[in-house]
C-alpha positions as CSV (number, residue, x, y, z in Angstrom):
1,M,1.5,-15.3,4.1
2,D,-1.4,-12.9,4.0
3,M,-2.5,-11.0,0.9
4,R,-1.0,-7.7,2.0
5,Q,2.4,-9.4,2.6
6,A,2.3,-11.0,-0.8
7,L,1.4,-7.6,-2.4
8,H,4.5,-6.1,-0.6
9,R,6.7,-8.9,-1.9
10,L,5.5,-8.3,-5.4
11,S,6.1,-4.6,-5.0
12,A,9.6,-5.2,-3.7
13,A,10.2,-7.3,-6.8
14,G,9.2,-4.3,-9.0
15,V,5.7,-5.3,-9.7
16,V,3.0,-2.6,-9.4
17,L,-0.7,-3.7,-9.3
18,Q,-3.5,-1.2,-9.8
19,A,-7.2,-1.7,-9.6
20,I,-9.1,0.0,-12.5
21,G,-12.8,-0.8,-12.1
22,D,-13.0,-4.6,-12.2
23,R,-9.7,-4.9,-14.0
24,L,-6.3,-5.5,-12.4
25,T,-3.4,-3.9,-14.3
26,V,0.2,-5.0,-13.8
27,E,3.3,-3.0,-14.4
28,S,6.7,-4.5,-14.0
29,K,10.3,-3.6,-14.8
30,E,11.0,-7.3,-15.5
31,E,8.8,-9.9,-17.2
32,L,6.7,-11.7,-14.7
33,T,7.4,-15.3,-14.0
34,E,4.8,-17.9,-14.7
35,Q,4.4,-18.5,-11.0
36,Q,3.8,-14.7,-10.4
37,R,1.2,-14.7,-13.3
38,A,-0.6,-17.7,-11.9
39,W,-0.7,-16.3,-8.4
40,I,-2.0,-13.0,-9.6
41,R,-4.7,-14.7,-11.7
42,A,-5.7,-17.0,-8.8
43,H,-6.0,-14.1,-6.3
44,K,-7.5,-11.4,-8.6
45,T,-10.6,-10.9,-6.6
46,E,-8.8,-10.5,-3.3
47,L,-6.2,-8.2,-4.9
48,L,-8.9,-5.9,-6.4
49,Q,-10.6,-5.7,-3.0
50,L,-7.3,-4.9,-1.1
51,L,-6.2,-2.3,-3.6
52,T,-9.7,-0.6,-3.6
53,D,-9.7,-0.6,0.2
54,D,-6.1,0.8,0.2
55,D,-7.2,3.6,-2.2
56,R,-10.1,4.6,0.2
57,E,-7.7,4.6,3.2
58,A,-5.2,6.7,1.3
59,V,-7.8,9.3,0.5
60,R,-8.9,9.5,4.1
61,E,-5.3,9.9,5.2
62,M,-4.6,12.6,2.7
63,V,-7.7,14.6,3.6
64,T,-6.8,14.3,7.3
65,E,-3.3,15.4,6.6
66,R,-4.4,18.4,4.6
67,A,-6.8,19.4,7.4
68,A,-4.0,19.2,9.9
69,I,-1.8,21.4,7.7
70,L,-4.6,23.9,7.5
71,E,-5.2,23.8,11.2
72,Y,-1.5,24.1,12.2
73,D,-0.1,26.4,9.4
74,G,-3.3,28.2,8.7
75,G,-4.3,28.8,12.3
76,L,-7.8,27.5,11.6
77,D,-9.9,25.6,14.1
78,R,-10.2,21.9,13.4
79,Q,-13.8,22.0,12.1
80,E,-13.0,24.8,9.6
81,A,-9.8,23.1,8.5
82,E,-11.7,19.8,7.8
83,Q,-14.4,21.6,5.8
84,I,-11.8,23.3,3.6
85,A,-9.8,20.1,3.2
86,H,-12.9,18.0,2.3
87,G,-14.1,20.7,-0.1
88,A,-10.8,21.1,-1.9
89,A,-10.3,17.3,-2.1
90,Q,-13.7,16.3,-3.2
91,D,-13.4,17.1,-6.9
92,Y,-9.8,15.9,-7.0
93,Y,-10.5,12.5,-5.4
94,N,-13.7,12.0,-7.3
95,H,-11.7,12.4,-10.5
96,L,-8.9,10.1,-9.2
97,M,-11.3,7.4,-8.0
98,G,-13.9,7.8,-10.8
99,V,-12.8,8.8,-14.3
100,G,-9.1,8.7,-13.5
101,K,-9.3,5.2,-12.2
102,A,-11.9,3.8,-14.6
103,T,-9.9,5.0,-17.7
104,G,-6.4,4.7,-16.1
105,C,-5.6,8.3,-17.1
106,C,-4.5,9.1,-13.5
107,Y,-2.4,7.1,-11.0
108,A,-1.5,9.4,-8.2
109,P,1.0,7.1,-6.4
110,R,3.1,7.3,-9.5
111,G,2.5,11.0,-10.1
112,R,0.7,10.2,-13.4
113,L,-2.1,12.8,-13.8
114,C,-4.1,13.8,-16.9
115,P,-4.4,17.6,-17.5
116,E,-7.8,17.6,-15.6
117,G,-6.3,15.6,-12.7
118,Q,-3.4,18.0,-12.5
119,R,-5.7,21.0,-12.5
120,L,-7.8,19.5,-9.7
121,R,-4.7,18.6,-7.7
122,D,-3.4,22.2,-8.1
123,I,-6.6,23.5,-6.7
124,Y,-6.4,21.0,-3.8
125,V,-2.8,22.0,-2.9
126,Q,-3.6,25.8,-3.3
127,A,-6.3,25.5,-0.6
128,V,-3.6,25.2,2.0
129,E,-1.5,27.9,0.5
130,A,-4.5,30.3,0.4
131,A,-5.4,29.6,4.1
132,P,-4.8,32.6,6.4
133,R,-1.6,32.3,8.4
134,G,-1.5,32.2,12.2
135,R,-4.9,33.4,13.2
């Protein structure tokens, strides 16, 4: 079984892993078994790399999606839509991947945002709402 499959199995068992800097945090509804703990410890480096790569990919996907919304709903050309999406996302994602990740104050997949993270997310979302319609 590859690392991604193992991560999905843990997730299906209610175990959520998060990379925070060089630390790996574990949240679980149930207490972890010794086998799960040992496996996580043995594969910490690979798990941190996978989770960090997944975060980067998630950011790329969200910015691409936001640009598509701006292009389609806002009637913008693709280049202008991408500029707005990247601009609006930059501060939000820098917070999520920087301070928010290092301190653990924000974890977007769970909807957990500190006040600053929420403020930056609101600005990001409002960039779409403020776009001109049907140009």
